[in-house]
C-alpha positions as CSV (number, residue, x, y, z in Angstrom):
1,M,0.0,0.0,0.0
2,K,2.8,2.4,0.9
3,L,4.6,1.6,-2.4
4,L,1.5,2.4,-4.4
5,F,1.0,5.7,-2.5
6,K,4.7,6.7,-3.2
7,K,4.4,5.8,-6.9
8,S,1.1,7.8,-7.2
9,L,2.7,10.8,-5.4
10,L,5.7,10.6,-7.7
11,L,3.4,10.5,-10.8
12,I,1.4,13.5,-9.6
13,V,4.6,15.5,-9.0
14,I,6.0,14.6,-12.4
15,A,2.7,15.5,-14.1
16,S,2.5,18.9,-12.3
17,F,6.0,19.8,-13.6
18,L,5.0,18.8,-17.1
19,V,1.8,20.8,-17.1
20,Q,3.6,23.8,-15.5
21,G,6.4,23.5,-18.0
22,C,3.9,23.7,-20.9
23,S,2.6,27.1,-19.8
24,S,4.3,30.5,-20.4
25,T,3.3,33.9,-19.1
26,T,4.3,37.4,-20.0
27,R,3.2,40.8,-18.6
28,I,2.1,43.2,-21.2
29,N,2.7,46.9,-20.2
30,S,2.0,50.1,-22.1
31,L,3.2,53.6,-21.8
32,P,0.8,55.1,-20.9
33,K,-0.9,52.5,-18.7
34,G,-4.5,51.5,-19.0
35,A,-4.6,50.6,-22.7
36,K,-7.2,48.0,-23.8
37,V,-5.5,44.7,-24.6
38,Y,-6.7,42.5,-27.5
39,I,-5.1,39.1,-28.0
40,D,-5.8,37.5,-31.4
41,D,-8.7,40.0,-31.8
42,Q,-10.4,39.2,-28.5
43,Y,-10.6,41.8,-25.7
44,K,-8.8,40.5,-22.6
45,G,-8.4,43.5,-20.2
46,V,-6.2,46.6,-19.7
47,T,-2.5,47.1,-19.2
48,P,-0.7,46.0,-17.2
49,Y,-2.0,42.6,-18.3
50,D,-0.6,39.1,-17.5
51,Y,-1.0,36.9,-20.6
52,S,-0.5,33.1,-20.4
53,D,-0.9,30.2,-22.8
54,T,0.1,26.7,-23.6
55,K,0.9,27.2,-27.3
56,I,3.8,25.3,-28.8
57,V,7.2,26.7,-29.7
58,G,7.1,29.4,-32.4
59,S,3.3,29.9,-32.3
60,P,2.5,33.5,-33.1
61,T,0.1,35.6,-30.9
62,R,-1.2,39.0,-32.1
63,I,-1.4,41.8,-29.6
64,R,-3.3,45.0,-30.2
65,L,-3.3,47.9,-27.7
66,V,-6.0,50.7,-27.9
67,K,-6.2,53.8,-25.8
68,E,-8.1,57.0,-26.5
69,G,-5.9,59.8,-27.8
70,Y,-3.2,57.4,-28.9
71,E,-2.4,55.5,-32.1
72,E,-3.4,51.9,-32.1
73,F,-0.4,49.6,-31.4
74,N,-0.1,46.3,-33.1
75,T,2.6,43.6,-32.6
76,T,3.1,39.9,-32.7
77,I,4.9,37.8,-30.1
78,Q,6.2,34.3,-30.5
79,R,6.8,31.6,-28.0
80,S,10.6,31.5,-28.8
81,E,12.0,34.1,-26.4
82,S,12.9,32.3,-23.2
83,F,14.1,28.8,-22.4
84,Q,11.7,26.7,-20.2
85,P,13.8,24.3,-18.0
86,C,10.7,22.3,-16.7
87,A,9.6,21.5,-20.3
88,C,13.2,20.5,-21.1
89,A,13.3,18.1,-18.1
90,G,9.9,16.6,-19.1
91,G,11.1,16.4,-22.7
92,V,14.1,14.2,-21.7
93,V,11.6,11.7,-20.2
94,F,8.6,12.0,-22.4
95,L,9.8,13.8,-25.6
96,V,6.5,15.6,-26.2
97,P,7.2,18.5,-23.8
98,F,10.0,19.6,-26.1
99,L,7.2,21.3,-28.0
100,W,7.0,23.8,-25.1
101,I,10.8,24.2,-24.4
102,M,10.7,27.9,-25.2
103,G,8.4,30.5,-23.7
104,Y,7.8,34.3,-23.6
105,N,10.0,36.9,-22.0
106,P,8.5,37.6,-18.5
107,D,7.8,41.3,-19.2
108,R,7.3,43.6,-22.2
109,T,6.5,47.3,-22.5
110,Y,5.1,49.0,-25.5
111,E,5.2,52.8,-25.9
112,M,2.1,54.2,-27.6
113,N,2.3,57.4,-29.7
114,K,-0.2,60.3,-29.4
115,E,-2.5,60.8,-32.3
């Protein structure tokens, strides 16, 4: 019974590392603050905004910032900016997590121009 419990606990710990390793988060900031954030054309909130996803390496994400009195700001980020050690460790064992070995930089700031 104890052996089964230990194996189950180990499996849960490994699974949590793999799931955590597949996710990447970046904080989207704007100058000035308070711009509306659209991710892939869907409204998500206002800056500063924490964006997280589980897309695979190299997947593009479109970001649009909108604030009254400022030009609309458009950019694209890709999940290829930052090495993800948990996904690498999982990839050594299971191979599939290598699809998430890269993530986003933790922070990004975009300066918006006045109209």
